[in-house]
C-alpha positions in Angstrom: -7.3 49.0 -5.8 -7.7 51.2 -2.8 -5.6 50.4 0.3 -8.8 49.5 2.2 -9.9 47.0 -0.4 -6.3 45.7 -0.7 -6.2 45.0 3.0 -9.6 43.3 2.9 -8.3 41.0 0.1 -5.2 40.2 2.1 -7.2 39.5 5.2 -9.6 37.2 3.2 -6.6 35.3 1.8 -5.0 35.0 5.2 -8.2 33.7 6.8 -8.8 31.3 4.0 -5.2 29.9 4.4 -5.7 29.6 8.1 -9.0 27.8 7.8 -7.4 25.3 5.4 -4.5 24.8 7.8 -6.9 24.3 10.6 -8.9 21.8 8.6 -5.9 19.6 7.8 -4.8 20.0 11.4 -8.3 18.9 12.6 -7.8 15.7 10.5 -4.4 15.2 12.1 -6.0 15.6 15.5 -8.7 13.1 14.8 -6.1 10.6 13.6 -4.0 11.2 16.7 -7.0 10.6 18.9 -7.6 7.3 17.1 -4.0 6.2 17.8 -3.5 7.8 21.3 -5.1 5.1 23.4 -3.6 2.1 21.5 -0.4 0.2 22.3 1.0 0.6 18.8 3.3 2.6 16.6 1.4 3.9 13.5 2.7 5.4 10.3 0.4 7.5 8.1 0.7 9.2 4.8 -2.3 10.9 3.2 -2.0 12.9 -0.1 -4.7 14.8 -1.9 -4.5 16.8 -5.1 -3.4 20.0 -3.3 -0.1 20.2 -1.4 -2.0 21.6 1.6 -3.9 18.3 1.8 -0.9 16.3 2.7 -0.4 14.7 6.1 2.3 12.5 7.6 2.8 10.7 10.9 6.2 8.9 11.4 6.8 9.6 7.7 10.4 8.6 7.7 10.2 5.6 10.0 11.1 2.2 8.4 7.9 0.0 8.6 8.0 -3.7 7.8 5.9 -4.1 4.6 5.1 -7.8 4.8 2.8 -8.5 1.8 2.6 -4.8 0.9 5.9 -5.6 -0.9 4.0 -7.8 -3.4 2.8 -4.6 -5.1 6.4 -3.3 -5.9 7.4 -6.9 -6.8 4.6 -7.0 -9.4 5.7 -3.6 -10.7 9.2 -4.8 -11.2 8.0 -7.9 -13.0 5.8 -5.7 -15.3 8.7 -3.5 -16.1 10.5 -6.7 -17.4 7.4 -7.7 -19.3 7.4 -4.2 -21.0 11.1 -4.8 -22.0 10.0 -8.0 -23.7 11.7 -10.4 -21.3 8.4 -12.0 -20.3 4.8 -11.9 -21.4 1.6 -11.7 -19.4 0.4 -14.7 -21.5 3.5 -16.7 -20.7 2.8 -20.1 -19.1 4.4 -20.7 -15.7 4.7 -24.3 -14.3 3.9 -24.5 -10.6 4.9 -27.8 -9.1 3.5 -29.4 -5.9 6.9 -28.8 -4.3 6.5 -25.1 -4.9 3.4 -25.0 -2.8 4.8 -24.9 0.7 2.5 -25.7 3.7 1.9 -23.5 6.7 1.8 -20.3 4.7 -1.0 -18.2 3.2 -1.6 -19.7 -0.3 -5.0 -19.7 -2.0 -3.4 -21.2 -5.1 -2.2 -24.2 -3.1 -5.7 -24.7 -1.8 -7.1 -24.6 -5.4 -4.3 -26.6 -7.0 -2.8 -28.8 -4.3 -0.8 -30.8 -6.9 0.4 -27.8 -8.8 -0.8 -26.2 -12.1 0.3 -24.4 -15.2 -1.0 -20.8 -15.2 -0.4 -17.7 -17.2 2.0 -15.1 -15.7 -0.9 -12.7 -15.5 -2.7 -15.2 -13.2 0.4 -15.5 -11.1 0.5 -11.8 -10.6 -3.2 -11.7 -9.8 -2.8 -14.4 -7.1 0.2 -12.5 -5.7 -1.4 -9.1 -5.4 -5.2 -9.5 -5.3 -5.1 -12.7 -3.1 -1.7 -12.1 -1.5 -0.5 -15.6 -2.2 2.9 -16.2 -0.5 4.0 -19.2 -2.6 3.5 -17.6 -6.0 5.0 -14.4 -4.7 8.3 -16.4 -4.3 7.8 -17.8 -7.8 7.7 -14.3 -9.2 10.8 -13.4 -7.3 12.6 -16.5 -8.7 11.4 -15.6 -12.2 12.8 -12.0 -12.0 16.1 -13.0 -10.4 15.4 -12.6 -6.7 14.5 -10.0 -4.2 17.8 -8.2 -4.9 16.7 -7.6 -8.5 13.5 -5.9 -7.3 15.5 -3.8 -4.9 17.9 -2.8 -7.6 15.0 -1.8 -10.0 13.6 0.7 -7.6 17.0 2.2 -6.8 17.6 2.5 -10.5 14.5 4.6 -11.0 15.5 6.8 -8.1 13.3 5.3 -5.5 15.5 4.8 -2.4 13.3 4.7 0.7 12.4 1.1 0.2 14.2 -2.2 0.9 13.3 -5.6 -0.6 15.8 -8.2 0.6 13.9 -11.4 1.6 11.4 -13.9 0.1 8.2 -15.0 1.8 9.8 -18.3 2.7 12.8 -16.6 4.4 10.4 -14.3 6.3 8.5 -17.3 7.6 11.7 -19.0 8.9 13.0 -16.1 11.1 10.9 -13.3 12.8 13.5 -10.6 12.3 13.9 -11.2 8.6 10.7 -9.3 7.9 12.3 -6.1 9.0 14.6 -6.3 6.0 11.6 -5.6 3.7 10.7 -2.0 4.7 9.3 1.3 3.4 8.5 4.6 4.9 5.0 6.0 4.9 6.0 8.9 2.8 7.7 6.6 0.2 4.6 4.3 0.2 2.4 7.2 -1.0 5.1 8.3 -3.5 5.2 4.8 -4.9 1.4 4.8 -5.3 1.4 8.2 -7.0 4.4 7.5 -9.2 2.8 4.5 -10.8 -0.9 5.6 -10.6 -0.1 8.8 -12.6 2.7 6.9 -14.5 4.8 10.1 -14.2 8.0 8.7 -15.6 6.2 6.4 -18.1 7.6 3.4 -16.2 4.8 1.1 -17.4 3.2 0.6 -20.8 -0.6 1.3 -21.0 -1.3 -2.5 -21.1 0.8 -3.1 -17.9 -0.7 0.0 -16.3 -4.3 -1.0 -16.9 -3.5 -4.5 -15.8 -1.9 -3.7 -12.4 -4.5 -1.1 -11.4 -7.3 -3.5 -12.2 -5.6 -6.1 -10.0 -5.2 -3.6 -7.2 -8.9 -2.7 -7.4 -9.7 -6.4 -7.1 -7.7 -7.0 -3.9 -9.7 -9.4 -1.7 -7.7 -9.1 1.5 -8.2 -6.5 4.2 -11.9 -6.0 4.0 -11.8 -4.5 7.5 -8.9 -2.1 6.8 -9.1 0.9 4.4 -12.4 -0.3 3.0 -13.8 -1.3 6.4 -15.9 1.8 7.2 -16.3 3.4 3.8 -19.6 3.6 2.0 -20.6 0.4 0.2 -19.2 0.0 -3.3 -16.4 2.5 -2.7 -13.6 1.7 -5.0 -10.2 1.2 -3.3 -7.1 0.0 -5.2 -5.0 -1.3 -2.4 -2.5 -3.8 -1.0 -2.4 -5.2 2.5 0.4 -6.7 4.6 0.2 -8.8 7.8 2.7 -10.4 10.1 2.3 -13.1 12.7 2.5 -12.5 16.4 5.7 -13.3 18.3 6.1 -15.1 21.7 5.8 -11.7 23.5 2.4 -11.1 21.9 3.8 -8.4 19.6 2.4 -7.9 16.0 5.0 -6.5 13.7 2.8 -5.4 10.8 -0.8 -4.8 10.0 -0.8 -2.6 6.9 -2.8 -1.3 4.0 -1.8 1.2 1.3 -3.9 2.3 -1.6 -5.9 4.8 -3.6 -9.4 5.7 -2.4 -11.8 7.0 -5.1 -14.4 9.4 -3.7 -17.4 10.7 -5.7 -16.6 14.0 -7.5 -13.2 14.2 -5.9 -9.7 13.5 -7.1 -8.2 10.2 -5.9 -6.8 10.2 -2.4 -3.6 8.3 -1.7 -3.3 6.8 1.8 -0.8 4.5 3.5 -1.3 3.2 7.0 1.2 1.0 8.8 0.7 -0.5 12.3 3.7 -2.0 14.0 5.0 -2.9 17.5 1.4 -3.6 18.4 0.2 -5.2 21.6 -3.4 -5.0 20.4 -5.4 -7.8 18.8 -6.0 -8.1 15.0 -9.5 -6.6 15.2 -8.1 -3.5 17.0 -5.2 -3.2 14.6 -7.5 -3.3 11.6 -9.9 -0.9 13.1 -7.2 1.7 13.5 -6.7 1.6 9.7 -10.4 1.7 9.1 -11.0 4.6 11.5 -8.2 6.6 9.8 -9.6 5.9 6.4 -13.0 7.0 7.5 -12.0 10.3 8.9 -9.9 10.8 5.8 -12.9 10.1 3.6 -15.0 12.6 5.7 -12.4 15.3 5.3 -12.0 15.1 1.6 -15.8 14.6 1.0 -16.5 17.7 3.1 -14.0 19.7 1.1 -15.8 18.8 -2.1 -19.1 20.3 -1.0 
């Protein structure tokens, strides 16, 4: 290779790298524009197949998960199922007393006097429909929030904290902040279990939980809000109430977006300390998901 050709190749590689950097920087700029005029704090984690397609905003901040934590709770329960302690077909008795009022609970609305359901159905209601009452039933079954927290620390996952039940969070505003995760860790959690890197789940449990995540019914105006119709998104949402000062602590959505002819994209968006209304908070997430979709779709062409 002559020096002239050698220099040409180096220049081409340099320009290519610069264009790639500018492209991911342009995505960051678009996201920052979405956030800049809003009275919120936002955490973002976006991960593509290539390392250069990784983007973080407030990646190490502790964001309250709210119902996002139902995904790791389900994973911890599935790990116990794989050990033989429980079974997906196992029948769980739900009493009328278990179905607390004044909390989000589709299962209470369907079975106001209680019911006996398979553990698989309990997990589905917890994750796909984000039922608060059966979430706490799962926690009691596994041995409490501390047991879930210990499971993740045991597998080397430390940037997560699960300390309180749904019932406890409903009683005291500040308790929700005990259940936190960082944006970077949220994507790591998604990737760890989607790719099953450490073989933490059996194939049966793996297939089950990702089917449940794809069937999530909540958050239609969040990650999926502006994506093309029929886009598959396996995700989990989380939402807090609004305190006396008009502050929303959590409007979240984390998940895997499946684009045509592109590797899956992992995305976690957390909105906290928001003075905006619910519509605006959800639109922030939808807008970020849309520019992310556009970026990765353009790269594939």
